[in-house]
Each structure stands twice: as structure tokens, then as C-alpha cells.
C-alpha positions in Angstrom: -18.6 123.4 -57.0 -20.8 122.0 -54.5 -23.7 124.3 -55.4 -23.9 122.8 -59.0 -24.2 119.1 -57.4 -27.9 118.0 -57.8 -29.6 117.5 -54.3 -30.1 113.8 -55.0 -26.6 113.2 -55.8 -25.3 115.0 -52.8 -27.7 113.0 -50.6 -26.1 109.8 -52.3 -22.7 110.9 -51.3 -23.6 110.1 -47.6 -22.0 106.7 -47.1 -24.5 105.4 -44.4 -27.5 106.4 -46.7 -25.8 104.9 -49.8 -25.1 101.7 -47.9 -28.8 101.3 -46.9 -30.1 102.2 -50.3 -27.8 99.6 -51.8 -29.2 97.0 -49.5 -32.7 98.0 -50.2 -32.2 97.9 -54.0 -30.5 94.5 -53.8 -33.6 92.9 -52.3 -35.9 94.7 -54.8 -33.6 93.6 -57.8 -32.7 90.0 -57.1 -35.9 88.2 -57.2 -37.4 89.9 -60.3 -34.0 89.2 -61.9 -34.1 85.5 -61.3 -37.7 85.3 -62.2 -37.1 87.0 -65.7 -34.2 84.7 -66.4 -36.3 81.7 -65.5 -39.0 82.7 -67.8 -36.5 83.6 -70.6 -34.8 80.4 -70.3 -38.2 78.6 -70.7 -39.1 80.6 -73.6 -35.6 80.3 -75.4 -35.3 76.7 -74.9 -38.7 75.4 -75.1 -41.1 77.9 -76.8 -38.9 79.4 -79.5 -38.6 77.3 -82.7 -35.2 76.2 -84.0 -33.6 78.6 -86.4 -34.0 77.6 -90.1 -30.3 77.9 -90.6 -28.6 77.4 -87.5 -30.9 74.9 -86.1 -30.6 74.5 -82.3 -27.4 76.1 -82.0 -29.0 79.6 -82.2 -30.3 79.3 -78.7 -27.0 80.3 -77.3 -28.0 83.9 -78.1 -30.2 84.0 -75.0 -27.0 84.0 -73.0 -24.6 85.5 -75.5 -26.5 88.6 -76.4 -27.4 89.8 -72.7 -23.8 89.1 -71.9 -22.4 91.2 -74.6 -24.9 94.0 -73.8 -24.0 94.1 -70.2 -20.1 93.9 -71.0 -20.6 97.3 -72.7 -23.1 98.5 -70.1 -20.9 97.6 -67.3 -18.1 99.6 -68.8 -20.4 102.8 -69.3 -21.4 102.5 -65.7 -17.7 102.3 -64.7 -16.5 105.2 -67.0 -19.7 107.3 -65.9 -19.0 106.9 -62.3 -15.4 107.6 -62.8 -16.4 111.0 -64.6 -18.7 111.8 -61.7 -15.9 111.2 -59.2 -13.3 113.3 -61.1 -15.7 116.3 -61.8 -17.5 116.5 -58.5 -15.0 114.7 -56.3 -17.7 112.2 -54.9 -15.7 109.4 -53.6 -18.5 107.0 -53.5 -18.6 107.3 -57.3 -15.1 105.8 -57.2 -16.7 102.9 -55.1 -19.4 102.5 -57.9 -16.7 102.2 -60.5 -14.6 99.8 -58.6 -17.7 97.5 -57.9 -18.7 97.5 -61.6 -15.3 96.4 -62.9 -15.3 92.7 -61.9 -18.9 92.3 -62.8 -18.5 93.9 -66.2 -15.3 91.7 -66.8 -17.2 88.6 -66.0 -20.0 89.4 -68.5 -17.4 90.3 -71.1 -15.6 86.9 -70.6 -18.9 85.1 -70.8 -19.8 87.0 -74.0 -16.4 85.8 -75.5 -16.8 82.3 -74.5 -20.3 81.8 -75.6 -19.4 83.6 -78.9 -16.6 81.0 -79.4 -19.0 78.1 -78.7 -21.4 79.4 -81.3 -18.7 80.3 -83.7 -17.1 76.9 -83.9 -20.1 75.0 -85.5 -21.3 78.1 -87.4 -17.9 79.3 -88.7 -15.8 76.2 -88.2 -13.5 77.9 -85.9 -13.4 79.1 -82.3 -11.9 82.3 -83.0 -11.4 84.9 -85.9 -9.8 88.3 -85.6 -13.2 89.8 -86.6 -13.8 93.5 -85.7 -16.6 92.7 -83.3 -14.7 89.9 -81.6 -11.4 91.8 -81.4 -12.8 94.9 -79.8 -14.9 92.9 -77.4 -11.5 91.3 -76.4 -10.0 94.7 -76.0 -12.9 95.5 -73.6 -11.9 92.6 -71.5 -8.2 93.7 -71.4 -9.4 97.3 -70.2 -11.5 95.7 -67.5 -8.4 93.7 -66.4 -6.2 96.6 -66.8 -8.4 98.7 -64.4 -8.6 96.0 -61.9 -4.9 95.6 -62.0 -4.2 99.2 -61.8 -6.3 99.7 -58.8 -4.5 96.8 -57.1 -1.1 98.4 -57.9 -1.6 101.2 -55.5 -1.7 101.0 -51.7 -3.2 104.6 -51.5 -6.8 104.4 -52.2 -7.0 107.8 -53.4 -4.2 107.5 -55.9 -5.8 104.1 -57.2 -9.2 106.0 -57.6 -7.7 108.7 -59.7 -5.5 106.6 -61.9 -8.0 104.1 -62.6 -10.7 106.8 -63.2 -8.5 108.2 -66.0 -8.0 104.7 -67.6 -11.7 104.1 -67.6 -12.5 107.3 -69.4 -9.7 106.8 -71.9 -11.1 103.3 -72.6 -14.7 104.2 -73.1 -13.9 105.1 -76.9 -14.0 101.3 -77.3 -17.6 100.9 -76.5 -19.0 102.6 -79.5 -16.4 100.8 -81.7 -17.8 97.5 -80.4 -21.3 98.6 -81.1 -20.9 99.8 -84.5 -18.1 97.7 -85.9 -20.6 95.4 -87.7 -21.8 98.6 -89.6 -18.4 100.3 -90.1 -16.6 97.0 -91.4 -17.2 94.1 -93.2 -17.3 91.4 -90.5 -18.2 87.6 -90.0 -20.2 88.6 -87.0 -23.8 89.2 -88.0 -25.2 92.7 -88.1 -27.9 94.3 -86.0 -30.9 92.2 -85.1 -33.2 93.5 -82.4 -31.8 97.2 -82.5 -33.8 97.5 -85.9 -36.9 98.4 -84.1 -38.8 98.9 -87.3 -37.8 95.6 -88.7 -36.1 93.3 -86.4 -34.3 90.2 -88.0 -35.9 88.0 -85.7 -39.4 86.5 -85.3 -41.6 87.4 -82.4 -41.5 83.9 -80.9 -37.8 84.0 -80.8 -37.7 87.8 -79.8 -39.7 87.9 -76.8 -37.5 85.3 -74.7 -34.5 87.3 -75.6 -35.9 90.6 -74.5 -37.0 89.1 -71.2 -33.3 87.5 -70.8 -31.9 90.9 -71.5 -34.1 92.3 -68.8 -33.4 89.7 -66.3 -29.6 90.0 -66.9 -29.7 93.7 -66.4 -31.6 93.4 -63.1 -29.3 90.8 -62.1 -26.2 92.9 -63.0 -27.8 95.6 -60.8 -28.5 93.2 -58.0 -24.8 92.1 -57.9 -23.6 95.6 -58.2 -25.6 96.8 -55.2 -24.0 94.0 -53.1 -20.6 94.6 -54.2 -21.2 98.3 -53.5 -22.2 97.6 -49.9 -18.8 95.6 -49.5 -16.8 98.4 -51.1 -18.3 101.1 -49.0 -17.8 99.2 -45.7 -14.2 98.6 -46.7 -13.6 102.3 -47.4 -15.5 103.4 -44.4 -14.3 100.8 -41.9 -13.0 103.4 -39.5 -16.4 105.2 -39.2 -18.7 104.3 -36.4 -21.6 103.1 -38.3 -19.5 101.0 -40.4 -17.7 99.3 -37.2 -21.1 98.5 -35.8 -22.4 96.8 -39.0 -19.1 94.9 -39.3 -19.6 93.7 -35.7 -23.1 92.8 -36.2 -22.2 90.6 -39.4 -25.1 92.1 -41.3 -25.0 93.8 -44.8 -28.4 95.5 -44.5 
């Protein structure tokens, strides 16, 4: 089995190397993320005009859309890492999945809250059992189930295997979220920026949204790398290199 593992993936399986790489990536990702978010916020709040139907309320999309996107991306990262861990038995892949879960859950919660804040003035209610909203809520429950399942085991190996299976089973919900507005008649608006040939949004509204999506994505990755360092240290705390880092109080 080891012979079919790509060389770069095999190198990443080394905890000390992985820890140092995560620290380097964190520094490279965080500041560009904050810069993009600052530029996107300026463009979304001060440059983009008010929507002709929704007025100023539409501006919540600059937080809601990136959060909803990252709620799904976070789960795909978690499920993909779980698959790698189960197929190639790379323990650090379990660490990636475990680190992505709370971040993805946070973005899912933020997507639901901002959606409710938008829905109340637009639909006249905070919540409807719409296909998109309901499947997004199920995604939050899947994240929470994954986190609670991990916490239910004292043995890390058993927690890794059980939670990985749950992550892979739950991944079917991601395409349901994405295509729900196409498959069913829902209150939630249909695709907007994904229609690349004719996006349903003007350029002066679109560019801040794309910048915010990029910034939020970089921020997700920056937080993920920091979580990964903590997860790796906890798993490798008996190793000499990990004890030295813990003693120094530095995270790389």
C-alpha cells in the first residue's frame, strides 16, 4: 500500500515536517486573508450600489455567501481527509479532519444566522423549511455529530475511525445543498455568481463578493493550519520534538 502513496503525501505524513509546514502556511495565509476581507468589506459597504429590490439589506450577502460556501468546503475538506486516512492509513489526515470540523461548523452557523437576518425583512420570517435552509441545518448537525462522536471515545484511534465513517456518510448532503435550488422549487434564490456566462449580479456588486470569498477562504485555511498545529502537538505530545516545542511555548 505504501508504494501507491504519492511522494509528497508520504512526506506530509511526517508530524514534525507537517507541523512546521502548517506554521509557515499560517503566516503566509493570515495577512492576505485580512487584506482581502478589508478590501471586500469596503467594496461591499461603500462602493457597491443598493439593490433595486432589496435595498441596503442585500449587503449581508458579503458575509452570508462566503460563509455558506465555506460551510460546504469545510465539510469536503473533512470528508476528503477522512477518506485519505481510511484508505492510506495516514494518521495526520485524521488530524486535518478533526481540525476542520469546528471551523466548518462555525461557518455553517454563521451562514444560517446571516440567512435568517436577511430572510426576516425579505420573507417576513426568520426561518422557513426551505430545501436549501433545511439541508444547511442538517450540515450543521453533521458537523456537531462528528465533533460529539470524536469526544465520545477515549481512544484516539477508535475516535478517528468512527468519525471518519460518519464524515464520509454525511458528504452526500453537500451536493444536495448546492443543487437544492435547482432540483426543487424553493424560496431561496437560485444560482447567482455560478452562472459564469451570465451572472445575476452587476460587476460593481460582484467584485467585492469575489474578493470576500477569496478572503474568507484564505482565512479558513489560516485558521485550519493553526488548529492543525495544536492537534498535531496533542497527538505527538510524547515525541521528543513535540515536548521541546511545548516546553518552549512556541507554535512555529
